[in-house]
Each structure stands twice: as C-alpha cells, then as structure tokens.
C-alpha positions in Angstrom: 28.5 15.8 38.0 25.6 18.0 37.2 27.1 18.8 33.8 27.6 15.2 33.0 23.9 14.3 34.0 22.7 17.3 31.8 24.8 16.2 28.9 23.5 12.6 29.2 19.9 13.8 29.5 20.4 15.9 26.3 22.0 13.0 24.4 19.2 10.7 25.4 16.6 13.3 24.3 18.1 13.8 20.9 18.4 10.0 20.4 14.7 9.4 21.2 13.6 12.3 19.1 15.7 11.0 16.1 14.2 7.6 16.4 10.7 8.9 16.6 11.1 10.8 13.4 12.2 7.7 11.4 9.2 6.4 9.6 9.5 2.9 8.1 8.5 2.9 4.5 6.6 -0.2 3.4 8.0 -2.3 0.6 6.1 -3.1 -2.6 5.4 -6.6 -1.3 4.1 -5.4 2.1 1.8 -2.8 0.4 0.6 -5.5 -2.0 -0.1 -7.9 0.8 -2.0 -5.3 2.8 -4.2 -4.4 -0.2 -4.8 -8.0 -1.1 -5.9 -9.0 2.4 -8.2 -5.9 2.5 -9.7 -6.8 -0.8 -10.1 -10.5 0.3 -11.7 -9.6 3.7 -14.1 -7.2 2.0 -15.2 -9.6 -0.8 -14.6 -12.9 0.9 -12.1 -14.2 -1.6 -10.4 -17.6 -1.3 -6.6 -18.0 -0.8 -5.8 -18.5 -4.5 -7.5 -15.3 -5.5 -5.8 -13.5 -2.6 -2.4 -14.7 -3.8 -3.2 -13.6 -7.3 -4.2 -10.2 -6.3 -1.2 -9.8 -4.1 1.1 -10.5 -7.1 -1.0 -8.0 -9.2 -0.8 -5.3 -6.5 3.0 -5.9 -6.1 3.5 -5.4 -9.8 1.4 -2.2 -9.6 3.6 -0.8 -6.8 6.8 -1.7 -8.5 5.6 0.1 -11.7 4.4 3.2 -9.8 7.6 3.5 -7.8 9.3 4.9 -11.0 9.6 8.6 -10.4 10.0 9.3 -14.2 6.6 7.8 -15.0 4.3 10.4 -16.6 0.8 11.1 -15.3 -0.7 9.6 -18.3 1.2 6.4 -17.9 0.1 6.3 -14.2 -3.5 6.7 -15.3 -3.1 3.9 -17.8 -1.7 1.7 -15.0 -4.7 2.4 -12.8 -7.1 1.7 -15.7 -5.3 -1.7 -16.4 -5.4 -2.6 -12.7 -9.2 -1.9 -12.6 -9.8 -4.1 -15.6 -7.8 -6.9 -14.2 -9.8 -6.7 -10.9 -13.0 -6.6 -12.9 -12.1 -9.6 -15.0 -11.2 -11.7 -11.9 -14.1 -11.1 -9.7 -17.9 -11.5 -10.3 -20.1 -8.6 -11.3 -21.8 -8.6 -8.0 -18.4 -8.4 -6.2 -17.3 -5.6 -8.5 -20.4 -3.6 -7.7 -19.9 -4.1 -4.0 -16.2 -3.0 -4.4 -17.1 0.2 -6.4 -19.6 1.1 -3.7 -16.6 1.2 -1.3 -15.0 4.2 -3.0 -12.1 4.4 -0.4 -10.9 0.8 -0.8 -11.5 0.9 -4.6 -9.4 4.1 -5.0 -6.7 2.6 -2.9 -6.5 -0.6 -5.0 -6.3 1.0 -8.3 -4.0 4.0 -7.5 -0.8 4.3 -5.6 
C-alpha cells in the first residue's frame, strides 16, 4: 500500500510539473489585439482606429513569424509599421507615443 501511494504521489508530481512548464504561445491575432488595445488606451483612440491598428499589428506578426526573414527585411517591416502608425494618428499623438519608448518599441518590432 505504501508503494502504491508513493507511486501515485510521484505520478501526480510529474503531471503537475509537466503542466506548469507548458507555456501558452499567443497567436498573431491575440498579440495584435493586445497591442492595439494598449495603443488605444494610451492615446485614447476610437473603436474604428483600434480595429484598424489591430489588423495592422496582426499582419506585422504574421510577417515577422517567418523564420527565414532576413534582419534587413525585419527592419524594413518595423520602418513600414512606424510610418503607418505615424500616418494614421495626429502629430501630437505621435509625439506622445514616441515619448513612451517601451510601448513604441513593442508596437514597431516583434
């Protein structure tokens, strides 16, 4: 009986450990929504702008998921994303966004 309880305890311990190590990877859509909401809350964007940015960020993540993408191409994608953000929001909002370096970097890179 003691061996059975010990074996059951070990089995349970390994099962819990294996589940704890599994880390859920966010999909492109989930990452895009998270970034769009963060941008919207920071700048006070309306629902239409938030949806537009969500589509932009989803495309960014799908593009950057390509493992064969060169570093130059990744830099170009970041530059294009920055230009699209800049073209969509006002100059004051862009200045405010650039001052938040952490958020700005997250939005234009992977």
